[in-house]
C-alpha positions as CSV (number, residue, x, y, z in Angstrom):
1,M,0.1,0.3,0.3
2,E,0.9,3.6,-0.5
3,V,0.1,6.6,1.0
4,R,1.5,10.1,0.1
5,V,1.8,12.6,3.3
6,R,2.9,16.0,3.6
7,L,6.5,15.9,4.6
8,S,5.7,17.1,7.3
9,D,3.3,14.6,8.6
10,A,5.2,11.7,7.6
11,H,6.1,10.2,11.6
12,N,2.1,10.3,12.3
13,T,1.0,9.2,9.2
14,I,3.6,6.3,9.6
15,K,2.5,6.0,13.4
16,E,-1.2,5.5,12.5
17,Y,-1.2,2.6,9.3
18,E,1.3,0.7,11.9
19,N,-1.6,0.9,15.0
20,L,-3.9,-0.1,11.9
21,G,-1.7,-3.6,11.4
22,Y,0.2,-2.3,8.4
23,R,4.1,-2.7,8.5
24,F,6.2,0.0,7.2
25,I,8.3,-0.6,4.7
26,G,9.9,2.1,3.2
27,S,9.4,5.6,1.8
28,R,10.3,8.0,-1.3
29,Q,9.8,11.3,-1.2
30,D,10.4,14.7,-3.6
31,I,10.8,18.2,-1.8
32,E,7.4,18.8,0.1
33,Y,5.7,15.4,-0.3
34,V,6.6,12.0,0.4
35,N,5.0,8.6,-0.7
36,L,4.5,6.6,2.2
37,F,4.7,2.0,1.7
38,F,3.4,-0.2,4.6
39,E,2.3,-4.1,3.9
40,P,-0.5,-5.7,6.3
41,K,2.0,-6.9,9.3
42,E,2.5,-11.2,9.3
43,N,1.7,-13.3,12.3
44,N,-1.2,-10.3,13.4
45,V,-0.3,-11.9,17.2
46,T,-4.4,-10.7,17.6
47,D,-4.9,-14.0,15.5
48,I,-2.2,-16.4,18.2
49,K,-4.7,-17.7,20.8
50,F,-2.9,-19.3,23.9
51,N,-4.3,-23.1,25.2
52,I,-3.1,-25.1,28.2
53,G,-0.9,-27.7,27.3
54,D,0.0,-26.1,23.5
55,F,3.6,-26.9,22.5
56,I,6.4,-23.8,22.5
57,E,9.5,-23.5,21.1
58,N,11.2,-20.3,21.4
59,R,14.6,-18.9,19.3
60,D,16.7,-20.6,20.8
61,G,15.5,-24.3,20.9
62,R,14.1,-24.5,24.3
63,I,10.7,-27.0,24.2
64,G,7.5,-26.8,26.4
65,Y,4.5,-25.9,26.6
66,I,2.1,-23.9,27.8
67,S,0.8,-24.4,31.5
68,D,-1.1,-21.4,32.6
69,I,-3.7,-18.3,31.4
70,C,-3.8,-15.9,34.0
71,H,-6.9,-14.5,33.8
72,C,-6.0,-11.9,36.6
73,D,-8.5,-8.7,36.3
74,E,-5.3,-6.2,35.6
75,C,-4.6,-8.8,32.9
76,K,-8.8,-8.5,31.9
77,K,-8.2,-5.0,32.1
78,R,-5.6,-5.5,29.8
79,G,-7.7,-6.8,27.3
80,F,-4.6,-9.6,27.3
81,F,-4.1,-13.0,29.3
82,E,-0.7,-13.7,30.0
83,P,-0.1,-17.6,30.0
84,T,3.1,-19.0,31.0
85,I,5.4,-21.8,30.0
86,Q,6.7,-24.3,31.5
87,Y,10.1,-25.3,29.5
88,S,10.9,-29.4,29.6
89,D,14.5,-28.2,31.4
90,G,12.7,-27.7,34.1
91,T,12.6,-23.6,34.1
92,S,9.6,-21.2,33.5
93,D,8.1,-18.1,31.7
94,Y,5.4,-16.5,31.3
95,I,4.2,-14.2,27.5
96,S,3.3,-10.4,28.6
97,N,1.7,-7.9,26.7
98,Y,5.4,-6.0,26.0
99,S,6.5,-8.5,24.7
100,V,3.5,-10.4,22.9
101,K,4.2,-8.0,20.1
102,Y,7.4,-10.1,18.8
103,V,6.1,-13.0,19.6
104,S,6.6,-13.7,16.3
105,K,10.8,-12.9,16.5
106,D,11.0,-14.7,19.8
107,Y,9.6,-18.2,19.2
108,K,9.5,-20.6,16.4
109,Q,6.4,-21.6,17.6
110,I,3.3,-21.6,19.8
111,G,0.9,-24.4,19.4
112,T,-0.3,-24.7,15.9
113,Q,1.4,-21.2,15.3
114,K,5.0,-21.6,13.5
115,F,6.4,-18.8,12.9
116,D,8.7,-17.4,9.6
117,N,11.8,-18.9,10.8
118,D,13.5,-16.0,7.7
119,Y,12.7,-13.0,10.3
120,Y,16.4,-12.1,10.7
121,E,17.7,-12.2,7.2
122,K,14.2,-10.3,6.5
123,E,15.3,-7.4,9.1
124,I,18.8,-7.4,7.9
125,E,17.8,-7.1,4.6
126,R,15.2,-4.0,5.8
127,L,18.1,-2.6,7.8
128,K,20.2,-2.1,5.2
129,H,17.5,-1.0,3.2
130,Q,16.7,1.4,5.5
131,L,20.8,2.7,5.8
132,E,20.8,2.7,1.8
133,M,18.0,5.2,2.2
134,E,18.8,7.5,4.7
135,K,22.5,7.4,2.7
136,S,21.0,8.6,-0.3
137,K,18.8,11.5,1.9
138,S,22.4,12.4,4.0
139,A,23.9,12.7,0.1
140,Y,21.0,14.8,-1.7
141,W,21.0,17.4,2.1
142,K,24.3,17.9,1.8
143,M,24.5,18.8,-1.8
144,K,21.9,21.1,-1.9
145,A,24.3,22.3,1.2
146,N,26.5,22.8,-0.8
147,G,24.4,24.3,-3.8
148,E,24.2,21.5,-6.3
149,E,21.5,20.5,-7.8
150,P,21.4,16.8,-8.1
151,V,19.4,14.7,-10.2
152,L,17.3,12.2,-8.2
153,M,16.9,8.8,-9.9
154,G,14.3,5.9,-9.2
155,T,14.9,1.8,-8.9
156,R,12.7,-0.8,-9.2
157,E,13.6,-1.3,-6.0
158,R,12.4,1.6,-5.0
159,M,16.6,3.1,-4.0
160,I,16.6,6.5,-5.4
161,H,20.1,6.9,-6.6
162,I,21.7,10.7,-6.8
163,L,23.6,11.9,-9.5
164,R,25.8,15.0,-9.8
């Protein structure tokens, strides 16, 4: 999905779309406007149902199961019932209403829900792309400050190259 907004509204728009369940993946900017690119978030945590007895495997390879689900008044207020995990090595842990946002990063599988095993590779590629975008922006503004007139050229990969 592509959204075109004023440069001054970009930060708020990104936050709004992230709250609606979209992931910000990049942008293309001109002088006054910016095109923001979003994609639906994969493995939306609101779709995950935790059940007592569910199999758990975390990213470190530890295996366990959900031994309990909290139903205290605080969990009811938050609208998220925290599952307790009992690992096969005897240790226990729980998924809080804060850490549930990162469940697809921290776990390989919960119950029948399997998470993307290539998460870290995709995250590295996304960060490399973001770094290249930031380098382009920096070079653009340095040239403008020195009185040069940069020429922008876009590519299919949504990268922007600055030509002199």
